[in-house]
TIKOLLUM-800079 format. One record per atom (N, C-alpha, C): residue in one letter; atom name; x, y, z. Coordinates in Angstrom, 1 decimal, always signed. Example, Ala and Ser with C-alpha at 12.3 -4.5 7.8 and 13.67 -1.06 7.14 Angstrom:
   aa   at     east    north       up
    A    N    +13.2     -5.7     +7.8
    A   CA    +12.3     -4.5     +7.8
    A    C    +13.2     -3.3     +7.8
    S    N    +12.8     -2.2     +7.1
    S   CA    +13.7     -1.1     +7.1
    S    C    +12.9     +0.0     +7.9
//
This chain:
   aa   at     east    north       up
    X    N     +1.7     +4.8     +9.8
    X   CA     +0.9     +4.4     +9.9
    X    C     +1.5     +3.5     +8.7
    X    N     +1.3     +1.9     +8.8
    X   CA     +1.6     +1.0     +7.5
    X    C     +0.3     +0.3     +6.9
    X    N     +0.7     +0.4     +5.3
    X   CA     -0.7     -1.1     +4.6
    X    C     -1.4     -1.5     +5.5
    X    N     -0.8     -2.9     +6.2
    X   CA     -1.3     -3.5     +6.8
    X    C     -2.2     -3.3     +7.4
    X    N     -2.5     -1.9     +8.2
    X   CA     -3.2     -1.3     +9.3
    X    C     -4.5     -0.9     +8.5
    X    N     -4.4     -0.5     +7.4
    X   CA     -5.5     +0.4     +6.4
    X    C     -6.6     -0.6     +6.2
    X    N     -8.0     +0.0     +6.5
    X   CA     -9.4     -0.9     +6.5
    X    C     -9.7     -0.9     +5.1
    X    N    -10.6     -1.7     +5.0
    X   CA    -11.1     -1.5     +3.2
    X    C    -11.6     -0.9     +3.2
    X    N    -11.5     -0.4     +1.9
    X   CA    -12.8     +1.0     +1.8
    X    C    -11.8     +2.6     +1.8
    X    N    -10.7     +2.4     +2.4
    X   CA    -10.1     +3.4     +2.9
    X    C     -8.7     +3.7     +2.0
    X    N     -8.6     +5.1     +1.4
    X   CA     -7.9     +5.4     +0.2
    X    C     -6.8     +6.1     +1.4
    X    N     -5.7     +5.8     +0.9
    X   CA     -4.2     +6.2     +1.2
    X    C     -2.7     +6.8     +0.2
    X    N     -2.2     +7.6     +1.1
    X   CA     -1.5     +8.1     +0.1
    X    C     -0.1     +7.3     +0.4
    X    N     +0.8     +7.1     -0.7
    X   CA     +2.1     +5.9     -0.3
    X    C     +3.2     +7.3     +0.5
    X    N     +3.6     +7.1     +1.2
    X   CA     +4.7     +8.1     +1.8
    X    C     +6.4     +7.2     +1.7
    X    N     +6.2     +6.2     +2.0
    X   CA     +7.6     +5.5     +2.0
    X    C     +7.7     +3.9     +1.6
    X    N     +8.6     +3.6     +1.2
    X   CA     +8.2     +1.9     +1.0
    X    C     +9.9     +1.6     +1.5
    X    N     +9.9     +0.5     +2.4
    X   CA    +11.3     +0.5     +3.8
    X    C    +11.1     -1.3     +3.5
    X    N    +12.4     -1.5     +3.4
    X   CA    +12.2     -2.9     +3.9
    X    C    +13.8     -3.3     +2.9
    X    N    +14.0     -4.9     +3.3
    X   CA    +15.9     -4.9     +2.4
    X    C    +15.1     -4.6     +0.9
    X    N    +16.3     -4.5     +0.0
    X   CA    +15.8     -4.2     -1.2
    X    C    +15.3     -4.8     -2.4
    X    N    +15.5     -6.2     -2.2
    X   CA    +14.5     -7.4     -3.4
    X    C    +13.0     -6.5     -2.9
    X    N    +12.3     -6.4     -1.3
    X   CA    +11.1     -6.7     -1.5
    X    C    +10.5     -5.0     -2.0
    X    N    +11.8     -3.7     -1.9
    X   CA    +11.4     -2.4     -1.9
    X    C    +11.5     -2.8     -3.8
    X    N    +12.4     -3.0     -4.3
    X   CA    +12.3     -3.4     -6.0
    X    C    +11.3     -3.9     -6.5
    X    N    +10.4     -5.1     -5.4
    X   CA     +9.3     -5.7     -5.8
    X    C     +8.2     -4.8     -5.9
    X    N     +8.1     -4.0     -4.9
    X   CA     +7.1     -3.1     -4.8
    X    C     +7.2     -1.8     -5.9
    X    N     +8.5     -1.4     -6.5
    X   CA     +8.3     -1.1     -7.6
    X    C     +7.9     -1.4     -8.9
    X    N     +8.6     -2.5     -8.8
    X   CA     +7.9     -3.0    -10.0
    X    C     +6.1     -3.2    -10.0
    X    N     +5.9     -3.2     -9.0
    X   CA     +4.0     -3.8     -9.0
    X    C     +3.5     -1.9     -9.3
    X    N     +4.4     -1.0     -9.5
    X   CA     +3.6     -0.1     -9.7
    X    C     +3.5     +1.0     -8.6
    X    N     +4.0     +0.5     -6.8
    X   CA     +3.8     +1.5     -6.1
    X    C     +4.5     +2.7     -6.2
    X    N     +4.7     +3.9     -5.9
    X   CA     +5.6     +4.4     -6.3
    X    C     +5.2     +5.8     -4.6
    X    N     +6.1     +6.1     -4.3
    X   CA     +5.5     +7.5     -3.4
    X    C     +5.2     +8.5     -3.3
    X    N     +4.1     +9.0     -3.0
    X   CA     +3.3    +10.3     -3.6
    X    C     +1.9     +9.4     -4.5
    X    N     +2.0     +8.8     -4.3
    X   CA     +0.7     +7.9     -5.2
    X    C     -0.5     +7.3     -4.2
    X    N     -1.8     +7.6     -4.6
    X   CA     -3.1     +7.5     -4.1
    X    C     -3.3     +5.4     -4.1
    X    N     -3.8     +4.9     -3.0
    X   CA     -3.8     +3.3     -3.8
    X    C     -5.1     +3.4     -1.9
    X    N     -6.4     +2.4     -3.0
    X   CA     -7.3     +2.3     -2.3
    X    C     -6.7     +0.7     -1.2
    X    N     -7.5     +0.1     -0.5
    X   CA     -7.9     -1.1     +0.2
    X    C     -8.5     -1.7     -0.3
    X    N     -9.1     -2.4     -1.4
    X   CA    -10.2     -3.1     -1.3
    X    C    -11.0     -4.2     -0.7
    X    N    -10.1     -5.0     -0.1
    X   CA    -10.7     -6.3     +0.6
    X    C     -9.7     -7.1     +1.3
    X    N     -9.7     -7.7     +1.8
    X   CA     -8.7     -8.9     +3.0
    X    C     -9.3    -10.3     +3.2
    X    N     -8.1    -10.8     +2.6
    X   CA     -9.0    -12.4     +3.1
    X    C     -9.5    -12.7     +4.3
    X    N     -9.9    -13.5     +4.4
    X   CA    -11.2    -14.0     +5.7
    X    C     -9.8    -13.4     +6.7
    X    N     -8.5    -14.6     +6.6
    X   CA     -7.8    -14.3     +8.1
    X    C     -6.6    -13.0     +7.7
    X    N     -6.8    -11.9     +6.9
    X   CA     -6.0    -10.8     +6.9
    X    C     -5.3    -10.8     +6.3
    X    N     -5.1    -12.1     +5.1
    X   CA     -4.0    -11.9     +4.2
    X    C     -4.0    -12.5     +3.4
    X    N     -3.8    -12.4     +2.1
    X   CA     -3.3    -11.3     +1.3
    X    C     -4.6    -10.2     +1.6
    X    N     -4.0     -8.9     +1.2
    X   CA     -4.8     -7.9     +1.5
    X    C     -4.8     -7.3     -0.7
    X    N     -5.2     -6.9     -0.6
    X   CA     -5.9     -6.7     -1.9
    X    C     -6.4     -4.8     -2.2
    X    N     -5.3     -3.9     -3.1
    X   CA     -5.6     -2.8     -3.0
    X    C     -5.9     -2.2     -4.9
    X    N     -5.9     -0.7     -4.8
    X   CA     -5.6     -0.3     -6.1
    X    C     -5.1     +0.4     -6.5
    X    N     -4.0     +0.4     -7.5
    X   CA     -3.2     +1.6     -7.6
    X    C     -3.5     +2.0     -9.0
    X    N     -3.9     +3.4     -8.8
    X   CA     -4.5     +3.5    -10.7
    X    C     -5.6     +2.4    -11.2
    X    N     -5.2     +1.2    -12.3
    X   CA     -6.1     +1.0    -12.9
    X    C     -5.8     -0.5    -12.6
    X    N     -4.4     -0.7    -11.7
    X   CA     -4.5     -2.2    -11.5
    X    C     -4.8     -1.9     -9.8
    X    N     -5.3     -3.4     -9.6
    X   CA     -5.9     -4.8     -8.7
    X    C     -4.3     -5.4     -8.4
    X    N     -3.8     -5.5     -7.3
    X   CA     -2.7     -6.1     -6.6
    X    C     -3.2     -6.8     -4.8
    X    N     -2.4     -7.6     -5.2
    X   CA     -2.7     -8.6     -3.7
    X    C     -1.6     -8.8     -2.7
    X    N     -0.9     -8.3     -1.9
    X   CA     -0.3     -7.9     -1.4
    X    C     +0.1     -8.7     +0.0
    X    N     +0.9     -9.9     +0.4
    X   CA     +1.1    -10.6     +1.7
    X    C     +1.5     -9.3     +2.9
    X    N     +0.7     -9.5     +3.6
    X   CA     +1.0     -8.9     +5.1
    X    C     +1.9     -8.3     +5.3
    X    N     +3.3     -9.3     +5.0
    X   CA     +4.8     -8.9     +5.3
    X    C     +5.3     -7.7     +4.1
    X    N     +4.8     -7.9     +3.1
    X   CA     +4.5     -6.8     +2.0
    X    C     +4.2     -5.2     +2.4
    X    N     +2.6     -5.6     +3.0
    X   CA     +2.5     -4.4     +3.2
    X    C     +2.8     -3.5     +4.4
    X    N     +3.9     -4.4     +4.9
    X   CA     +4.5     -3.6     +6.2
    X    C     +5.6     -2.3     +5.8
    X    N     +6.0     -2.9     +4.4
    X   CA     +6.9     -2.2     +4.1
    X    C     +6.4     -0.9     +3.7
    X    N     +5.2     -0.6     +3.5
    X   CA     +4.9     +0.4     +2.6
    X    C     +4.3     +1.1     +4.0
    X    N     +4.6     +2.6     +3.8
    X   CA     +4.5     +3.5     +5.0
    X    C     +3.7     +4.7     +4.2
    X    N     +2.4     +4.8     +5.2
    X   CA     +1.2     +5.7     +4.1
    X    C     +0.4     +6.5     +5.2
    X    N     -0.2     +7.6     +4.6
    X   CA     -1.2     +8.5     +5.7
    X    C     -2.5     +8.6     +4.8
    X    N     -2.9     +9.2     +5.5
    X   CA     -4.9     +9.1     +4.9
    X    C     -4.6    +10.4     +3.7
    X    N     -5.5     +9.8     +3.5
    X   CA     -5.5    +11.0     +2.1
    X    C     -6.2    +12.6     +2.6
    X    N     -7.1    +12.3     +3.7
    X   CA     -7.9    +13.8     +4.2
    X    C     -6.5    +14.4     +5.2
    X    N     -5.8    +13.8     +4.6
    X   CA     -4.4    +14.7     +5.7
    X    C     -3.7    +15.5     +4.4
    X    N     -3.9    +15.3     +3.4
    X   CA     -3.1    +16.3     +2.1
    X    C     -2.4    +15.4     +1.6
    X    N     -2.3    +15.8     +0.2
    X   CA     -1.2    +14.8     -0.3
    X    C     +0.2    +15.7     +0.3
    X    N     +0.7    +13.8     +0.5
    X   CA     +2.7    +14.4     +0.6
    X    C     +3.4    +14.8     -0.2
    X    N     +4.6    +15.1     +0.2
    X   CA     +5.8    +15.5     -0.2
    X    C     +6.5    +14.4     -0.5
    X    N     +6.5    +14.4     -1.6
    X   CA     +7.5    +13.1     -2.4
    X    C     +8.7    +13.6     -2.4
//
């Protein structure tokens, strides 16, 4: 599942960052790391951007950026990074 499909209020684990090198680098600079938990806080009225919480930071990602983040539900256990 990718981050763009996660509903507000859900917490998920980051499994992988995929896409072109520039996008992956940008996501890493935002602090999104494989194995970290993130919470989807909300969405803009038309679904773009998506607001997330990663650690103590709040970020807004465009849908095309969120598609590059593969996630798994927290209740499935911590992923092996």
